[in-house]
Structures are given as C-alpha cells and as structure tokens.
N, C-alpha and C positions, 0 to 999 in steps of 0.2 A: 480375501480378507482385506478390509480397508485399514490402512496403517495411519491415516490422518490426512489432513489437507497439506498438499505439497507446496503450492505457491498461490499468490494472488497476482493477477495480471492488471496492469494499469496502463491505459492509453494516454500518452503525454504528447504535447506539441513540440517540446524541445528536449530531446533525450539527454543531451550533454548537461544542460542546466539541471534536469531532474535527477540525474546520476549524482551530481554534486550535492544537491539538496538532501537526498535520502542518505548519502554517505555522511554528511555533516550533521544532519538532524537526528538520525536514528542509528548511525554506526553500520549501515549496510555496506558490504564490500562486494565488488564484482566477482562473479564466479565464471571463469572461462572468458572467452573473447566475445565482443559484440558480434551479433549475427545479422546479416542483411540478406534480403531476398527481393527478387522481382521476376515475374514470369516463371514461377516455380509451381507447376501443376500439383505436385504432391502436397505442398504447403497450402495452396488454395483449397485442396480437398480436405485436409486436416481441419482448417479453421472455417471451412465453408464460406469463403469469400473469394469469388472469381476475380482474377486480375489484381490480386493484392501485391503490395510492395511495402516493405517496412524495414526499420532498424530495430533491434531488440537486444536486451541484455538481462541476464539473470543476476540478482544480487541476494546476499544472505546476511542475516543478523541473527545470532543465536540459533533457535530451531525454526526460523521462518525464512522462506524465500519469497522474493517479490520479482516479478518479471515486468520490466518496463518496455512498452512498445511505442515507437513513433511511426505511425502509418503514413506512407507517402502516397498510397493509392489503396482503395478509392477515397475520394473526399468524404469526410464525415457528414452524416445527415444532420447533425446538430453539433455546435461547438460549445454549447452551454453545459457546464459540469452538472452532474446529477445532484439532487438534494436528497437528504435522508428519507423523505417520504415518496420519492420516485420509484417506479417499478424497476426491478433488476438489482444487480450488485451495486450498493451505494457507498460502502466504506469498508475499511479494514481497521483493526484495532491493534495498538501496540501496548503491551503490558510494561509498566515502569515501577520502580520502587520508591520514587520521591516525586509525586505528580506536580506538586507546587513548583519545585525547581525545574522540572522538565517543561512545564507550561511556560515559564519565563524564558528558558533557553530556546524553545521552539519559536516563540514569538520573535525573538531576536534573529532567528534564521529565516523569517519570512512567512511563518504560518499565521493565519488569522483565526480568531475564535469569536463565536457569538456570545459566549458567556464571559464575564469579567474574571472568572476563576473556576477551577474544577468544582464539581458538585459532589458532595458526600451523600451517598444513598445508603450508608450503613455497611453493606457487604462489599461495596466498591465505590471508589471515587473516580469520576469520569468526566470527560468533556470532549465535544466534537470540535474539530477545527478543519481548516482547509490548507493544503499545500499551496505553493505559489501559483499553480495552475488551476486551483479551485477544487481539486479532488478531496473528498471528505476522508479524514483520518480521525479515529477516536484514540485518545490516550486514556489509560485506566491504571489504577492502583488497587489491587484486590486486598481486602481485609484478611487477617489470619484465618477467620472462620468461613471465608467464602468457599462455596462448593466448587467453583470453577477456576481455581488457581492453577497456573501453569505447572507449579511444582507437584501437583497431584496427578499429572499425566504420567502414564508408565513410560519408562525409557525404551527406546527402540533398540533392538539388538543389531 
C-alpha cells in the first residue's frame, strides 16, 4: 500500500547555506544528524552511483520532508539548474495560506521569481520561483473549492 510521497531530494552546492535558507524560508527543521559518506558500496548500490561521496540532511516542515544532498563525488555532468520544461523532476511545491505575504517574504530571503506577483487561476493561486542556487520551487494557495487541498488528504495513523 502506498501511503504517500515521503520526501523530495534536492542536490545543492552549499549544504550549510541551503539548510539555513530552507529553515528561514519555509520553516524546515533538521531531523536527525547530518550524514556523510565516501567509499560506501552499499550506498553506491542504493543510489546507483559508483564512487559517490556526499553530505546529506533530512528536514521536515508540516507533513513534508526534504532531503538535501551536497555531492562531493562524482562531479556533476551539468551545473545548470533544471527549468520547468526540462526532463525529470523539476520542482516541488509548498502550500501556503497567504501567498502574497509569502511571495514578499521569500523574495526578501533570496528567492527570485519570473512573475511580478502570484497568478490567480481560480482554484489555486500559484507562482514559480528559484531558491538561491536556482532550484525551482512553486508556492501555491488553494481555494476553498480546490479538489487537491492538503486538508482533504486522509490522516495517516
């Protein structure tokens, strides 16, 4: 039985800076201790990356976990952040209750946005932005009648 998505993983260049950003911007708190590895065959097998080395931390806000990775090896094949139209996982979304206030607050913390304000699509107000390393984050505020509100999810036992 699938219970839901557990976490989103984000590869970052500066783990300490991004821990502070996600803490200050979205209220994420670290869960457990930072984990580091190098020359760990079992981890290489799990992630299917031979010769990997990294620092990682799990963070939690509300019902959402995010796992930040700073890979030390191997070198990335590209340092360009993904755009929303690229192939693969390109963003995660944070649900908020006052999107206009959050938009201003997040800009003050270093997020950049392509739109001068959140866009009201009727069932949801939404806007895509980028964290200080260029990773895409959507912020949204769902309308009362929206079919995919977080408060419509069943509680996990």
